C-alpha positions as a Markdown table, in Angstrom:
| # | Residue | x | y | z |
|---|---|---|---|---|
| 1 | Met | 26.1 | -46.2 | -27.8 |
| 2 | Ala | 27.1 | -46.0 | -31.9 |
| 3 | Lys | 25.2 | -43.9 | -34.2 |
| 4 | Ser | 22.9 | -45.5 | -36.0 |
| 5 | Ser | 22.2 | -44.4 | -39.7 |
| 6 | Lys | 18.7 | -43.3 | -39.3 |
| 7 | Ser | 18.9 | -40.0 | -39.3 |
| 8 | Ile | 16.5 | -37.0 | -37.4 |
| 9 | Ala | 15.2 | -33.4 | -38.8 |
| 10 | Ile | 14.6 | -31.2 | -35.7 |
| 11 | Val | 13.4 | -28.0 | -36.3 |
| 12 | Gly | 13.6 | -25.3 | -33.5 |
| 13 | Gly | 16.2 | -24.7 | -31.3 |
| 14 | Gly | 14.3 | -23.7 | -27.7 |
| 15 | Pro | 14.2 | -25.5 | -25.0 |
| 16 | Ala | 11.6 | -28.5 | -26.5 |
| 17 | Gly | 13.5 | -28.9 | -29.6 |
| 18 | Leu | 17.2 | -29.5 | -27.8 |
| 19 | Met | 15.5 | -31.6 | -25.6 |
| 20 | Ala | 14.2 | -33.6 | -28.3 |
| 21 | Ala | 17.6 | -33.4 | -30.1 |
| 22 | Glu | 18.9 | -35.0 | -26.6 |
| 23 | Gln | 16.8 | -37.7 | -26.3 |
| 24 | Ala | 17.5 | -38.3 | -30.4 |
| 25 | Ala | 20.9 | -38.7 | -30.2 |
| 26 | Leu | 21.5 | -40.8 | -27.0 |
| 27 | Ala | 19.3 | -43.1 | -28.8 |
| 28 | Gly | 22.1 | -43.3 | -31.2 |
| 29 | Cys | 20.3 | -41.3 | -34.2 |
| 30 | Ala | 22.2 | -38.8 | -35.9 |
| 31 | Val | 20.6 | -36.0 | -35.2 |
| 32 | Thr | 20.6 | -32.4 | -36.7 |
| 33 | Val | 19.8 | -29.0 | -35.5 |
| 34 | Phe | 17.5 | -26.4 | -37.4 |
| 35 | Asp | 16.5 | -23.5 | -36.7 |
| 36 | Ala | 15.9 | -19.9 | -38.1 |
| 37 | Met | 18.1 | -17.4 | -36.3 |
| 38 | Pro | 22.0 | -16.9 | -35.9 |
| 39 | Ser | 22.0 | -18.7 | -32.9 |
| 40 | Leu | 20.5 | -21.0 | -30.7 |
| 41 | Gly | 17.7 | -21.1 | -27.7 |
| 42 | Arg | 17.2 | -17.3 | -27.8 |
| 43 | Lys | 14.0 | -17.1 | -26.4 |
| 44 | Phe | 15.0 | -19.9 | -23.5 |
| 45 | Leu | 18.1 | -16.5 | -22.9 |
| 46 | Leu | 15.3 | -14.1 | -22.4 |
| 47 | Ala | 13.1 | -16.3 | -20.5 |
| 48 | Gly | 15.8 | -16.6 | -17.8 |
| 49 | Arg | 17.0 | -12.9 | -17.9 |
| 50 | Gly | 14.9 | -12.3 | -15.2 |
| 51 | Gly | 16.1 | -15.6 | -13.5 |
| 52 | Leu | 15.8 | -18.5 | -14.9 |
| 53 | Asn | 12.8 | -20.4 | -13.4 |
| 54 | Leu | 12.6 | -23.9 | -14.8 |
| 55 | Thr | 9.7 | -26.2 | -13.0 |
| 56 | His | 7.8 | -25.1 | -9.9 |
| 57 | Ser | 7.9 | -27.8 | -7.1 |
| 58 | Glu | 4.2 | -27.7 | -6.4 |
| 59 | Lys | 2.5 | -31.1 | -5.9 |
| 60 | Ala | 1.4 | -33.2 | -9.4 |
| 61 | Glu | -2.7 | -32.6 | -8.9 |
| 62 | Gly | -2.0 | -29.1 | -8.4 |
| 63 | Phe | 0.7 | -28.8 | -11.2 |
| 64 | Leu | -1.1 | -30.4 | -13.7 |
| 65 | Ala | -4.1 | -28.3 | -12.8 |
| 66 | Arg | -2.9 | -25.3 | -14.0 |
| 67 | Tyr | -2.7 | -26.1 | -18.3 |
| 68 | Gly | -6.5 | -26.1 | -17.6 |
| 69 | Asp | -8.1 | -27.7 | -20.2 |
| 70 | Ala | -4.9 | -29.3 | -21.7 |
| 71 | Ala | -3.6 | -31.0 | -18.0 |
| 72 | Gly | -5.5 | -34.7 | -19.3 |
| 73 | Pro | -3.2 | -35.1 | -22.3 |
| 74 | Leu | -0.1 | -34.2 | -21.0 |
| 75 | Glu | -1.0 | -35.8 | -17.2 |
| 76 | Pro | 1.2 | -38.7 | -19.2 |
| 77 | Val | 3.6 | -36.2 | -21.1 |
| 78 | Ile | 5.0 | -34.7 | -17.9 |
| 79 | Ser | 5.0 | -38.0 | -15.7 |
| 80 | Leu | 8.1 | -39.3 | -17.7 |
| 81 | Phe | 9.8 | -36.0 | -17.2 |
| 82 | Pro | 8.6 | -34.5 | -13.9 |
| 83 | Pro | 10.0 | -31.5 | -12.4 |
| 84 | Asp | 12.8 | -33.7 | -10.9 |
| 85 | Ala | 13.8 | -35.4 | -13.6 |
| 86 | Leu | 14.1 | -31.8 | -14.9 |
| 87 | Arg | 16.5 | -30.5 | -12.0 |
| 88 | Gln | 18.2 | -33.8 | -11.7 |
| 89 | Trp | 19.0 | -33.1 | -15.7 |
| 90 | Ala | 20.2 | -29.0 | -15.1 |
| 91 | Leu | 22.5 | -31.2 | -12.2 |
| 92 | Glu | 24.2 | -33.5 | -14.1 |
| 93 | Leu | 24.9 | -30.1 | -16.3 |
| 94 | Gly | 26.5 | -28.5 | -13.7 |
| 95 | Glu | 23.6 | -26.1 | -12.6 |
| 96 | Lys | 22.4 | -27.2 | -9.0 |
| 97 | Thr | 18.6 | -25.7 | -8.6 |
| 98 | Phe | 16.2 | -25.0 | -5.2 |
| 99 | Val | 13.1 | -24.3 | -4.2 |
| 100 | Gly | 12.4 | -20.5 | -4.1 |
| 101 | Thr | 9.9 | -18.2 | -1.1 |
| 102 | Ser | 7.0 | -19.1 | -3.8 |
| 103 | Gly | 7.6 | -22.9 | -4.9 |
| 104 | Arg | 9.3 | -21.8 | -8.2 |
| 105 | Val | 12.5 | -23.8 | -8.7 |
| 106 | Phe | 15.2 | -21.7 | -10.4 |
| 107 | Pro | 19.1 | -22.6 | -10.7 |
| 108 | Glu | 22.0 | -21.2 | -8.4 |
| 109 | Ser | 22.6 | -19.0 | -10.9 |
| 110 | Leu | 19.3 | -17.9 | -11.8 |
| 111 | Lys | 21.2 | -17.2 | -15.1 |
| 112 | Ala | 19.6 | -19.1 | -18.2 |
| 113 | Ser | 23.1 | -18.9 | -20.3 |
| 114 | Pro | 25.2 | -21.3 | -18.3 |
| 115 | Leu | 23.0 | -23.8 | -18.2 |
| 116 | Leu | 22.7 | -23.3 | -22.3 |
| 117 | Arg | 26.3 | -22.8 | -22.5 |
| 118 | Ala | 27.0 | -26.3 | -20.6 |
| 119 | Trp | 23.9 | -28.5 | -23.2 |
| 120 | Leu | 25.6 | -27.1 | -26.6 |
| 121 | Arg | 28.3 | -28.4 | -25.2 |
| 122 | Arg | 27.0 | -31.4 | -24.3 |
| 123 | Leu | 24.8 | -32.0 | -27.9 |
| 124 | Gly | 27.8 | -31.1 | -29.3 |
| 125 | Ala | 30.0 | -34.1 | -27.8 |
| 126 | Ala | 27.1 | -36.1 | -28.5 |
| 127 | Gly | 27.5 | -35.7 | -32.2 |
| 128 | Val | 24.2 | -33.3 | -32.3 |
| 129 | Ala | 24.9 | -30.9 | -35.8 |
| 130 | Thr | 23.0 | -27.8 | -36.2 |
| 131 | Arg | 21.6 | -25.5 | -39.5 |
| 132 | Leu | 21.3 | -22.2 | -38.8 |
| 133 | Arg | 20.3 | -19.8 | -40.2 |
| 134 | His | 17.3 | -21.6 | -41.6 |
| 135 | Arg | 13.5 | -21.1 | -41.4 |
| 136 | Phe | 11.1 | -23.4 | -41.8 |
| 137 | Val | 8.7 | -22.7 | -44.6 |
| 138 | Gly | 6.7 | -25.9 | -45.1 |
| 139 | Phe | 6.6 | -29.8 | -46.6 |
| 140 | Gly | 8.7 | -30.7 | -50.4 |
| 141 | Asp | 7.7 | -33.7 | -52.3 |
| 142 | Gly | 7.6 | -37.0 | -50.9 |
| 143 | Gly | 7.6 | -35.5 | -47.0 |
| 144 | Gly | 10.8 | -33.7 | -47.2 |
| 145 | Leu | 11.2 | -30.3 | -44.8 |
| 146 | Arg | 11.8 | -26.8 | -47.2 |
| 147 | Phe | 13.7 | -24.4 | -45.8 |
| 148 | Glu | 15.3 | -20.7 | -46.8 |
| 149 | Thr | 18.4 | -20.3 | -46.0 |
| 150 | Pro | 20.9 | -17.1 | -47.4 |
| 151 | Glu | 22.1 | -18.9 | -49.4 |
| 152 | Gly | 18.9 | -20.0 | -50.5 |
| 153 | Ala | 15.8 | -22.9 | -50.2 |
| 154 | Val | 17.1 | -26.5 | -49.1 |
| 155 | Asn | 15.3 | -29.5 | -49.0 |
| 156 | Val | 16.2 | -31.9 | -46.5 |
| 157 | His | 15.4 | -35.4 | -46.0 |
| 158 | Ala | 15.0 | -37.3 | -43.1 |
| 159 | Asp | 13.6 | -40.9 | -41.0 |
| 160 | Ala | 12.7 | -38.8 | -38.7 |
| 161 | Val | 11.6 | -35.1 | -38.0 |
| 162 | Val | 10.2 | -33.1 | -35.2 |
| 163 | Leu | 9.0 | -29.7 | -35.4 |
| 164 | Ala | 9.8 | -27.4 | -32.3 |
| 165 | Leu | 8.8 | -24.4 | -33.7 |
| 166 | Gly | 7.3 | -22.7 | -30.7 |
| 167 | Gly | 4.7 | -20.2 | -30.5 |
| 168 | Ala | 3.7 | -16.8 | -32.8 |
| 169 | Ser | 5.4 | -14.5 | -29.2 |
| 170 | Trp | 8.1 | -12.9 | -29.3 |
| 171 | Pro | 8.8 | -13.2 | -33.2 |
| 172 | Arg | 12.2 | -11.4 | -33.3 |
| 173 | Leu | 13.4 | -14.5 | -31.8 |
| 174 | Gly | 12.0 | -16.8 | -33.8 |
| 175 | Ser | 9.2 | -17.9 | -32.5 |
| 176 | Asp | 6.8 | -16.3 | -35.6 |
| 177 | Gly | 3.9 | -19.1 | -35.6 |
| 178 | Gly | 5.4 | -19.6 | -39.3 |
| 179 | Trp | 4.7 | -23.3 | -39.0 |
| 180 | Val | 1.1 | -22.9 | -39.1 |
| 181 | Ala | 0.1 | -22.6 | -42.4 |
| 182 | Ala | 2.4 | -25.3 | -43.9 |
| 183 | Leu | 0.8 | -28.0 | -41.1 |
| 184 | Ala | -3.1 | -26.3 | -42.8 |
| 185 | Asp | -1.9 | -27.2 | -46.1 |
| 186 | Lys | -1.5 | -30.8 | -44.5 |
| 187 | Ser | -5.1 | -30.9 | -43.7 |
| 188 | Val | -3.2 | -30.3 | -39.9 |
| 189 | Ala | -6.4 | -29.1 | -37.8 |
| 190 | Val | -4.6 | -26.1 | -35.5 |
| 191 | Ala | -6.1 | -23.9 | -32.8 |
| 192 | Pro | -6.0 | -20.2 | -33.6 |
| 193 | Leu | -3.0 | -19.0 | -32.2 |
| 194 | Ile | -3.9 | -15.9 | -29.4 |
| 195 | Pro | -1.8 | -14.2 | -26.4 |
| 196 | Ala | -1.1 | -16.3 | -23.2 |
| 197 | Asn | 0.5 | -15.0 | -19.8 |
| 198 | Cys | -0.2 | -11.4 | -21.6 |
| 199 | Gly | -0.5 | -7.1 | -20.9 |
| 200 | Phe | -4.3 | -5.9 | -21.2 |
| 201 | Asp | -5.5 | -2.2 | -23.3 |
| 202 | Ile | -6.8 | 0.2 | -20.3 |
| 203 | Ala | -8.3 | 3.6 | -21.0 |
| 204 | Trp | -6.0 | 5.4 | -19.0 |
| 205 | Ser | -6.3 | 9.2 | -19.0 |
| 206 | Asp | -4.2 | 11.1 | -20.9 |
| 207 | Ile | -2.1 | 13.0 | -17.4 |
| 208 | Phe | -2.7 | 9.5 | -15.7 |
| 209 | Arg | -0.5 | 7.9 | -18.7 |
| 210 | Glu | 2.1 | 10.5 | -18.9 |
| 211 | Lys | 2.9 | 10.8 | -15.5 |
| 212 | Phe | 2.9 | 7.3 | -14.0 |
| 213 | Ala | 3.1 | 4.7 | -17.1 |
| 214 | Gly | 6.2 | 2.3 | -15.9 |
| 215 | Ala | 4.7 | 2.5 | -12.8 |
| 216 | Pro | 4.2 | -0.4 | -10.0 |
| 217 | Leu | 1.5 | -1.7 | -8.2 |
| 218 | Lys | 2.9 | -3.2 | -5.3 |
| 219 | Ser | 1.3 | -6.0 | -2.9 |
| 220 | Ile | -2.2 | -5.4 | -4.7 |
| 221 | Ala | -4.3 | -8.8 | -4.8 |
| 222 | Leu | -6.6 | -8.8 | -8.1 |
| 223 | Arg | -10.2 | -10.9 | -8.4 |
| 224 | Phe | -11.5 | -11.8 | -11.5 |
| 225 | Ala | -14.2 | -14.8 | -12.5 |
| 226 | Gly | -13.9 | -15.9 | -8.5 |
| 227 | Arg | -9.8 | -16.2 | -8.3 |
| 228 | Val | -8.0 | -14.5 | -6.6 |
| 229 | Val | -4.7 | -13.7 | -7.0 |
| 230 | Arg | -1.7 | -11.7 | -4.7 |
| 231 | Gly | 1.3 | -10.4 | -6.7 |
| 232 | Glu | 2.8 | -7.4 | -8.3 |
| 233 | Ala | 1.9 | -5.9 | -12.2 |
| 234 | Val | 2.8 | -2.6 | -13.3 |
| 235 | Val | 1.0 | 0.2 | -15.1 |
| 236 | Thr | 2.3 | 0.5 | -19.1 |
| 237 | Ala | 1.3 | 4.0 | -21.3 |
| 238 | Arg | -2.3 | 1.5 | -22.6 |
| 239 | Gly | -2.9 | -0.7 | -19.8 |
| 240 | Ile | -1.1 | -3.1 | -17.2 |
| 241 | Glu | 0.7 | -6.3 | -17.0 |
| 242 | Gly | 3.4 | -8.2 | -14.8 |
| 243 | Gly | 3.0 | -11.8 | -12.9 |
| 244 | Ala | -1.1 | -10.7 | -11.3 |
| 245 | Val | -1.9 | -10.2 | -14.6 |
| 246 | Tyr | 0.0 | -12.7 | -16.7 |
| 247 | Ala | -2.3 | -15.2 | -13.7 |
| 248 | Leu | -5.2 | -14.4 | -14.7 |
| 249 | Ser | -4.2 | -13.3 | -18.3 |
| 250 | Ala | -6.5 | -16.9 | -19.9 |
| 251 | Ser | -9.8 | -15.9 | -18.4 |
| 252 | Leu | -9.8 | -12.3 | -18.7 |
| 253 | Arg | -8.9 | -12.7 | -22.5 |
| 254 | Asp | -11.6 | -15.1 | -23.3 |
| 255 | Ala | -14.4 | -13.0 | -21.3 |
| 256 | Ile | -12.6 | -9.6 | -23.8 |
| 257 | Ala | -13.2 | -12.0 | -26.7 |
| 258 | Ala | -17.2 | -13.1 | -25.8 |
| 259 | Asn | -17.9 | -9.4 | -24.0 |
| 260 | Gly | -15.8 | -6.9 | -25.9 |
| 261 | Ala | -14.1 | -6.3 | -22.5 |
| 262 | Ala | -13.6 | -6.9 | -19.0 |
| 263 | Thr | -13.6 | -6.0 | -15.4 |
| 264 | Leu | -9.9 | -7.1 | -13.2 |
| 265 | Ile | -11.1 | -5.3 | -9.1 |
| 266 | Val | -8.1 | -4.3 | -7.6 |
| 267 | Asp | -7.0 | -5.0 | -4.3 |
| 268 | Thr | -4.6 | -1.7 | -3.4 |
| 269 | Arg | -4.6 | -2.7 | 0.8 |
| 270 | Pro | -4.5 | -6.7 | 0.6 |
| 271 | Asp | -3.6 | -7.1 | 4.1 |
| 272 | Thr | -6.4 | -4.7 | 5.8 |
| 273 | Ser | -10.3 | -4.7 | 6.6 |
| 274 | Val | -12.7 | -2.8 | 5.0 |
| 275 | Ala | -14.2 | -2.0 | 7.9 |
| 276 | Asp | -10.2 | -0.7 | 9.2 |
| 277 | Leu | -9.6 | 1.5 | 6.4 |
| 278 | Ala | -12.4 | 3.3 | 6.5 |
| 279 | Arg | -12.1 | 3.3 | 10.4 |
| 280 | Arg | -8.7 | 5.0 | 9.6 |
| 281 | Leu | -11.0 | 7.1 | 6.8 |
| 282 | Ser | -12.7 | 9.0 | 9.3 |
| 283 | Ala | -10.1 | 10.5 | 10.9 |
| 284 | Pro | -10.1 | 14.7 | 10.8 |
| 285 | Arg | -8.1 | 15.4 | 7.3 |
| 286 | Gly | -7.2 | 19.1 | 8.6 |
| 287 | Lys | -5.2 | 21.4 | 6.1 |
| 288 | Gln | -3.5 | 17.5 | 4.1 |
| 289 | Ser | -4.2 | 18.2 | 1.3 |
| 290 | Thr | -6.4 | 14.5 | -0.2 |
| 291 | Ser | -3.3 | 12.5 | -1.6 |
| 292 | Asn | -1.4 | 13.8 | 1.5 |
| 293 | Phe | -4.3 | 11.9 | 3.5 |
| 294 | Leu | -5.1 | 9.1 | 1.2 |
| 295 | Arg | -1.1 | 8.1 | 1.8 |
| 296 | Lys | -0.2 | 9.1 | 5.8 |
| 297 | Ala | -4.1 | 7.0 | 6.7 |
| 298 | Ala | -5.0 | 4.4 | 4.0 |
| 299 | Gly | -0.8 | 3.8 | 3.5 |
| 300 | Leu | -1.8 | 4.1 | -0.8 |
| 301 | Pro | 1.5 | 5.9 | -2.8 |
| 302 | Pro | 0.6 | 8.4 | -5.9 |
| 303 | Val | -0.1 | 5.3 | -8.4 |
| 304 | Ala | -2.9 | 4.1 | -6.5 |
| 305 | Ile | -4.3 | 7.3 | -4.9 |
| 306 | Ala | -4.5 | 8.5 | -9.1 |
| 307 | Leu | -6.0 | 4.7 | -9.8 |
| 308 | Leu | -8.3 | 5.7 | -7.7 |
| 309 | Arg | -9.1 | 9.2 | -9.6 |
| 310 | Glu | -9.4 | 7.4 | -12.4 |
| 311 | Ala | -12.2 | 5.3 | -11.6 |
| 312 | Gly | -13.9 | 8.5 | -11.2 |
| 313 | Pro | -14.6 | 11.2 | -9.2 |
| 314 | Leu | -13.3 | 10.1 | -5.1 |
| 315 | Pro | -17.0 | 8.9 | -2.7 |
| 316 | Ala | -17.3 | 11.8 | 0.2 |
| 317 | Gly | -18.0 | 9.1 | 2.8 |
| 318 | Ala | -15.0 | 6.9 | 4.5 |
| 319 | Glu | -16.7 | 3.7 | 4.3 |
| 320 | Glu | -17.1 | 4.2 | 0.0 |
| 321 | Leu | -13.8 | 5.4 | -0.4 |
| 322 | Ala | -12.6 | 2.4 | 1.7 |
| 323 | Ala | -14.6 | -0.2 | -0.2 |
| 324 | Arg | -13.2 | 1.8 | -3.5 |
| 325 | Ile | -9.9 | 1.4 | -2.2 |
| 326 | Lys | -10.5 | -2.5 | -1.4 |
| 327 | Ser | -12.4 | -2.8 | -5.2 |
| 328 | Leu | -11.0 | -0.7 | -7.1 |
| 329 | Pro | -12.6 | -1.7 | -10.6 |
| 330 | Met | -10.6 | -1.5 | -14.3 |
| 331 | Glu | -12.2 | -2.3 | -17.4 |
| 332 | Leu | -10.3 | -4.0 | -20.0 |
| 333 | Val | -10.8 | -3.0 | -23.9 |
| 334 | Ala | -8.4 | -5.8 | -25.3 |
| 335 | Thr | -5.3 | -7.5 | -25.1 |
| 336 | Arg | -1.6 | -6.9 | -26.1 |
| 337 | Pro | -0.5 | -7.9 | -29.4 |
| 338 | Ile | 0.1 | -11.3 | -29.7 |
| 339 | Glu | 3.9 | -10.8 | -30.4 |
| 340 | Arg | 4.8 | -9.4 | -27.1 |
| 341 | Ala | 3.5 | -12.0 | -24.8 |
| 342 | Ile | 4.9 | -14.4 | -22.8 |
| 343 | Ser | 3.6 | -17.2 | -24.7 |
| 344 | Thr | 1.2 | -18.2 | -26.3 |
| 345 | Ala | -2.5 | -20.6 | -26.5 |
| 346 | Gly | -3.3 | -22.2 | -28.9 |
| 347 | Gly | -1.5 | -24.8 | -31.7 |
| 348 | Val | -1.8 | -28.2 | -33.0 |
| 349 | Ala | -5.2 | -29.9 | -31.8 |
| 350 | Trp | -4.4 | -33.4 | -29.7 |
| 351 | Asp | -6.8 | -35.1 | -31.7 |
| 352 | Glu | -3.8 | -34.8 | -34.3 |
| 353 | Ile | -1.2 | -36.6 | -32.0 |
| 354 | Asp | -0.6 | -39.6 | -31.2 |
| 355 | Gly | 0.7 | -40.7 | -27.0 |
| 356 | Thr | 4.8 | -40.5 | -28.8 |
| 357 | Leu | 3.7 | -37.1 | -29.9 |
| 358 | Ala | 3.7 | -38.2 | -33.5 |
| 359 | Leu | 1.5 | -36.1 | -36.8 |
| 360 | Lys | -1.4 | -39.2 | -37.7 |
| 361 | Lys | -1.9 | -37.9 | -41.0 |
| 362 | Leu | 2.4 | -36.9 | -42.0 |
| 363 | Pro | 4.0 | -40.7 | -40.7 |
| 364 | Gly | 7.6 | -39.7 | -38.9 |
| 365 | Val | 6.5 | -36.3 | -38.3 |
| 366 | Phe | 6.4 | -35.4 | -33.8 |
| 367 | Val | 5.8 | -32.0 | -32.8 |
| 368 | Ala | 6.5 | -30.8 | -29.1 |
| 369 | Gly | 6.5 | -27.6 | -27.0 |
| 370 | Glu | 4.4 | -24.3 | -28.1 |
| 371 | Met | 2.8 | -25.6 | -30.9 |
| 372 | Leu | 0.9 | -27.9 | -29.4 |
| 373 | Asp | -2.4 | -26.6 | -27.7 |
| 374 | Trp | -1.7 | -25.7 | -24.3 |
| 375 | Glu | -1.2 | -22.7 | -22.2 |
| 376 | Ala | -0.4 | -22.7 | -18.3 |
| 377 | Pro | 1.0 | -19.2 | -16.2 |
| 378 | Thr | 4.6 | -18.4 | -15.8 |
| 379 | Gly | 5.9 | -20.3 | -12.7 |
| 380 | Gly | 7.7 | -23.0 | -14.0 |
| 381 | Tyr | 5.2 | -24.6 | -16.0 |
| 382 | Leu | 5.4 | -23.2 | -19.2 |
| 383 | Met | 8.6 | -24.3 | -19.2 |
| 384 | Gln | 8.3 | -27.9 | -17.8 |
| 385 | Ala | 5.8 | -29.0 | -20.6 |
| 386 | Cys | 8.5 | -27.5 | -23.4 |
| 387 | Phe | 11.4 | -29.4 | -22.0 |
| 388 | Ala | 8.4 | -32.8 | -21.4 |
| 389 | Thr | 7.1 | -32.9 | -24.6 |
| 390 | Gly | 10.7 | -32.7 | -26.2 |
| 391 | Phe | 11.5 | -35.4 | -24.2 |
| 392 | Leu | 8.7 | -38.2 | -25.0 |
| 393 | Ala | 9.0 | -35.9 | -28.9 |
| 394 | Gly | 12.9 | -37.0 | -29.5 |
| 395 | Arg | 12.4 | -40.2 | -28.4 |
| 396 | Gly | 9.2 | -41.3 | -30.1 |
| 397 | Ala | 11.0 | -39.9 | -33.2 |
| 398 | Ala | 14.0 | -41.9 | -32.7 |
| 399 | Glu | 12.0 | -45.2 | -32.3 |
| 400 | Trp | 10.1 | -43.9 | -35.4 |
| 401 | Ala | 13.8 | -43.8 | -37.5 |
| 402 | Arg | 14.8 | -47.1 | -36.6 |
| 403 | Arg | 11.8 | -49.6 | -36.4 |
| 404 | Pro | 12.0 | -51.8 | -38.8 |
| 405 | Lys | 10.4 | -51.1 | -42.9 |
| 406 | Lys | 7.4 | -52.8 | -44.2 |
| 407 | Arg | 9.0 | -53.4 | -47.8 |
| 408 | Val | 6.2 | -53.4 | -50.6 |
| 409 | Ala | 6.8 | -56.6 | -53.3 |
| 410 | Lys | 7.5 | -55.7 | -56.4 |
| 411 | Pro | 5.3 | -57.1 | -59.1 |
| 412 | Arg | 6.7 | -60.9 | -61.1 |
| 413 | Arg | 6.5 | -60.1 | -64.2 |
| 414 | Ala | 4.8 | -63.4 | -65.8 |
| 415 | Lys | 6.1 | -66.1 | -67.5 |
| 416 | Ser | 6.4 | -67.2 | -71.1 |
| 417 | Ala | 4.0 | -70.2 | -72.4 |
| 418 | Pro | 5.9 | -72.8 | -73.9 |
| 419 | Asp | 5.4 | -73.2 | -76.9 |
């Protein structure tokens, strides 16, 4: 398609911003991506460091439920660019995908870098320009965008704008939440940005912290507020983190905010019943130390045994000890800082945007990705929503830029009356 004279400014070079850029370029607009960092897709590359989880194979109803209160407004967005479309898009870039045993979808390379390189080549071939080291600082007079650059302040005007600046996690990669003040200055309602998919602080004893920081907790089950999640976690010097923890992080975070603390229950042997454990623990101990006895009779690793002690003196009875192994309490006292979270909750309120993700109070300005008020667990749900919102915002921006603008009639000078 031939390029039009209509210009689109994409602010933010992550998955949402780049997808918006691609859709606007396909619509024939002249597109420029502005990013504060020296290169594009830095958080995308970080997300793929342990295996790029693009989306999830879960059926639509269950998939959307992962977005909680935002499932309603996100449903029409994700339906336009669903998981199958994302997988096809990756395939067209030369990256086949596969479904893992947990239902998560990965590129066969398991890496983000090959996909990102192919994507940037395609964007370049489509005429998408980039302006790096451009940090968005607000709106100027006449609706223009203001950026700080190494060469000084820059003002940019475009026919339409897509803001895809991320949340406030991992600010060293560009997502620092600095855009909140710029939108608040325009009276756009923004829910406070808070950690999501985050770790939590626990007041470990000094001995436990020094010996077990970094130790994995494998094949456990976590229980909170009626939900049970099986998986893994990691003990940290300050508390606990990991996939199983992240799955419960929203409810844990909200409970801490409301009550000052939250008690997470850990089942260190989810495949063994209390009765079976009690039977094993009733066997004669002989001259074995407590640790050796628990290791052999209950199959507990050293870190789990130490966690039992962190909860208080070990019960003397086999049934009571078995019950603690199956229901070990951990008191979480705070979330880890937002800059250490995988993602953030909060953002631009859904009432502030229309069905194309355009801001009602700023005509021609669209919002995508984590800037919107939604959160989701890890497992491909985060990436899917970022791609889908970018897809819709890019199309919406192109349509806005190309539509005929209403002309304002100029007042005509009255003719002079004849003498």
